[in-house]
C-alpha positions in Angstrom: 200.9 32.2 102.8 199.0 30.2 100.7 201.2 27.7 98.4 199.4 25.1 95.8 201.9 22.1 95.5 202.4 19.8 93.0 204.2 17.3 95.2 203.7 13.9 94.0 205.2 11.9 96.5 202.6 10.0 98.5 202.2 10.5 102.0 203.2 7.3 103.4 202.1 7.8 106.8 198.7 8.4 105.6 198.4 5.7 103.9 194.8 4.3 106.0 193.3 7.1 104.0 194.2 6.7 100.2 191.5 6.9 97.9 189.0 7.0 100.8 189.3 10.5 102.1 191.0 13.7 101.7 193.1 15.1 105.1 193.6 18.1 106.4 196.7 18.0 108.9 197.5 20.7 111.0 200.2 21.6 113.4 199.6 23.9 115.6 201.1 27.5 116.7 202.7 28.1 119.9 199.9 29.9 121.4 197.1 28.0 119.6 195.8 31.3 118.0 196.0 30.4 114.4 195.5 27.0 114.8 192.2 27.6 117.1 191.1 29.8 114.3 191.6 27.3 111.5 190.0 24.5 113.8 186.5 26.8 114.3 186.6 27.7 110.4 186.6 24.1 109.3 184.3 22.5 112.1 181.9 25.4 111.2 180.8 23.3 108.1 181.2 19.8 109.1 178.3 19.0 106.6 180.9 20.3 104.0 183.2 18.3 105.0 181.6 15.0 105.4 180.3 15.6 101.7 184.1 16.2 100.7 185.0 13.3 102.4 187.6 15.1 104.7 189.4 14.1 107.6 190.5 16.7 109.8 193.7 16.1 112.3 195.8 18.0 114.5 199.4 17.1 115.3 201.0 18.5 118.5 204.4 17.2 119.9 204.1 13.4 119.6 200.0 13.2 119.5 197.6 13.0 116.6 194.1 13.9 117.3 191.2 13.4 115.0 189.2 16.6 115.0 186.7 15.3 112.5 186.7 11.6 111.1 187.9 8.9 112.6 191.8 7.5 112.7 193.6 4.4 113.5 197.4 4.4 115.0 198.9 7.5 113.4 202.5 8.2 114.3 202.9 12.0 114.6 206.7 11.9 114.1 206.1 10.3 110.8 203.7 12.8 109.6 205.8 15.4 110.6 208.6 14.1 108.3 206.8 12.8 105.6 204.8 16.7 105.4 208.2 18.4 106.0 206.3 20.1 109.0 207.4 23.5 110.2 209.3 23.6 113.7 207.5 22.9 116.8 205.0 26.2 117.9 204.8 27.5 113.6 201.5 27.0 112.5 201.2 25.0 109.2 198.3 23.0 107.6 198.0 20.7 104.7 195.6 19.2 102.5 196.0 15.7 101.1 194.3 14.5 98.5 192.8 11.1 98.1 195.6 10.2 95.6 197.9 10.6 99.1 199.6 13.6 97.7 200.0 16.8 99.1 197.7 19.6 97.1 197.8 22.6 99.6 200.4 23.7 102.3 199.1 27.0 103.8 201.0 29.0 106.9 197.8 31.2 107.7 194.1 29.8 108.3 191.7 29.8 105.3 187.9 29.5 105.5 185.9 26.3 104.9 184.3 28.2 101.8 188.0 29.0 100.4 189.2 25.3 101.0 186.1 23.9 99.7 186.8 26.0 96.7 190.0 24.1 96.2 188.8 20.7 96.6 185.9 21.2 94.0 188.3 22.4 91.6 190.0 18.9 91.8 189.2 16.5 89.0 188.9 13.5 91.4 186.3 15.7 93.3 184.4 16.9 90.0 184.0 13.1 89.2 182.5 12.7 92.5 179.9 15.8 92.3 178.7 14.4 89.0 177.7 11.0 90.2 174.3 10.5 91.1 
């Protein structure tokens, strides 16, 4: 399931990243299989994540862990509420743009290349790439 969203509401719990970073938030599945696959796909291209100013977070229970990038004081429950996360044990990942809105919701892991294609098509990313 790949669902592009036109959600214009800002994800308040991710305010510290607004205008600085894109954020991928992963909610793991019960056996962690899809979550681990998604993490491995993304971490395989760390330079691509860095180039696109991407922070990768994993939310499990009451814990938020940075897989790539740095974070301060995030509330797992607020993130789950703001993103309308799935029930515990169900895989879901969200891409939040630099403007703080949800750009993509996925229910199955995607490759870093697929994700980067989506990000690179965004107007803000195109403007960044055009800068010398």
